[in-house]
C-alpha positions, -999 to 999 in steps of 0.1 A, spaced: 0 0 0 29 24 9 45 18 -25 12 24 -43 7 57 -25 43 66 -32 38 60 -69 6 80 -70 22 109 -51 52 109 -75 28 111 -106 8 139 -88 40 159 -82 51 154 -119 16 166 -130 18 197 -107 54 204 -119 44 201 -156 15 225 -151 37 250 -133 63 248 -162 36 252 -189 20 281 -171 53 299 -168 61 294 -205 26 302 -219 15 330 -196 48 347 -185 78 339 -207 64 340 -242 43 372 -237 76 388 -225 97 378 -255 115 350 -237 114 312 -244 120 280 -225 153 261 -230 161 226 -243 138 208 -267 109 230 -255 129 259 -268 134 241 -301 96 237 -303 90 273 -296 114 284 -323 97 262 -348 63 275 -338 74 311 -341 90 306 -376 62 285 -391 31 298 -373 21 262 -363 4 256 -330 29 256 -301 14 226 -284 16 206 -316 52 216 -321 60 206 -285 44 172 -289 62 165 -322 96 176 -309 92 157 -276 79 124 -290 112 110 -305 131 117 -273 103 100 -251 103 69 -273 141 68 -271 139 72 -233 114 43 -230 136 20 -252 170 28 -236 162 41 -201 134 18 -192 96 17 -191 92 32 -156 112 62 -165 95 64 -199 60 64 -184 69 92 -161 85 112 -189 55 106 -211 31 117 -183 51 149 -177 53 157 -214 16 151 -221 6 173 -191 31 200 -202 17 199 -238 -19 201 -227 -10 228 -202 6 249 -230 -26 246 -251 -49 255 -222 -28 284 -207 -23 300 -241 -60 306 -242 -62 319 -206 -64 357 -203 -34 365 -180 -13 396 -180 17 403 -157 19 441 -156 55 446 -148 89 451 -166 101 424 -190 132 418 -168 111 412 -136 86 391 -155 113 369 -169 129 365 -135 96 354 -120 88 332 -150 122 315 -148 117 309 -110 83 293 -116 97 272 -144 127 260 -123 104 251 -94 81 231 -117 110 212 -133 125 205 -99 93 188 -88 94 167 -119 131 157 -116 128 149 -79 101 124 -85 118 106 -113 102 123 -143 114 145 -171 97 167 -197 127 180 -216 141 159 -244 176 175 -241 179 158 -206 169 125 -221 193 130 -250 222 138 -227 214 109 -205 213 85 -234 247 98 -247 263 95 -213 249 60 -208 262 48 -242 296 63 -235 296 47 -201 286 13 -215 314 14 -241 342 28 -219 331 17 -184 337 53 -172 312 77 -157 306 111 -173 286 141 -163 257 154 -185 267 190 -179 287 197 -210 262 180 -233 233 200 -218 253 233 -221 262 225 -257 226 217 -266 212 249 -250 240 270 -266 228 259 -300 192 267 -290 201 303 -279 223 308 -309 193 299 -331 171 324 -311 198 351 -315 200 347 -353 165 336 -362 143 356 -339 160 386 -322 188 395 -298 167 407 -269 147 374 -269 180 354 -268 193 374 -239 161 372 -219 159 335 -226 195 331 -214 184 348 -181 155 322 -179 180 294 -182 203 308 -155 175 313 -130 157 280 -137 189 259 -136 200 276 -104 167 267 -87 169 231 -101 204 227 -89 194 239 -54 165 214 -51 180 184 -69 217 189 -58 231 193 -93 210 167 -111 234 167 -141 264 156 -120 275 121 -112 261 106 -80 281 83 -57 260 57 -39 275 40 -9 257 9 4 266 -10 36 252 -45 37 258 -80 51 245 -96 19 261 -79 -11 257 -106 -38 221 -99 -47 227 -62 -48 258 -65 -70 239 -89 -94 209 -65 -96 231 -34 -102 249 -53 -130 218 -66 -147 195 -36 -144 220 -7 -146 250 -24 -163 272 -9 -135 299 -24 -114 308 -17 -78 338 -12 -56 336 -36 -27 353 -30 7 353 -48 40 339 -27 68 331 -32 105 301 -17 124 305 -10 161 272 -29 167 264 -48 135 299 -63 131 314 -72 98 298 -57 67 305 -51 30 306 -15 17 296 -11 -20 304 21 -39 288 27 -72 286 57 -95 254 66 -115 238 96 -131 206 113 -117 182 93 -138 198 60 -130 197 70 -93 159 63 -93 165 27 -104 193 24 -79 169 34 -51 144 7 -62 172 -20 -62 183 -9 -27 147 -9 -14 142 -45 -27 172 -56 -6 164 -53 31 190 -47 58 210 -21 39 222 14 48 230 37 20 240 73 13 241 94 -19 265 122 -26 272 145 -55 306 141 -73 320 172 -90 348 154 -107 364 120 -111 402 119 -115 417 90 -134 
């Protein structure tokens, strides 16, 4: 029953976060000449240049990334990503028709819109969802590189490169002011996301203390294609244990938590790694 309530709550939070994000984009950012970042930004650029419906452009741009996410990152992640993306798309369509006007300067409106957007995306990410295809794209690239090389890499540079291309397109295809305001949205939104998700794009170190490591190691290898460093450890009360150290990215962390939860009698911590030296 607790697991069912937990899943229902996570989908509820993803829905709320997607509505917050779509409200910010449709009612605050776009009326003040700013756009969202990532694949949502790509959809907005296409809509502005072609005159097509924004919600339709968002759905078309998001769809290939969601399918790729389901195939490569798993059904559980894909269902949450699909839920968030559908709510975001429907929200865009509804909020575009809503009479809403923020009577203030562009700069203040964009700051507020970026904050609402960041808060909404934080809710989605903290509950295992995703509505931006650039994050799925970066995660897939990092996962493929990790599978081939056996090394862990951060998504930071891929996301920065992707969004740099988006803002360059806004600068040259729309106008300079829109590009600069949109960059401000990115800075504010990502600052809030980093605060509430502890740098979701960074590598996470998971430390697990257990007396029965074999099932954990097998599940981590089979479900995440990851290996672990194993160390002998001694608890003052529990006695001899095994300490497992594993490195994953933010999206893999959700699966790691499920693996740990399925193996009782463990104690685990998660920390953010800024850099791995080799």
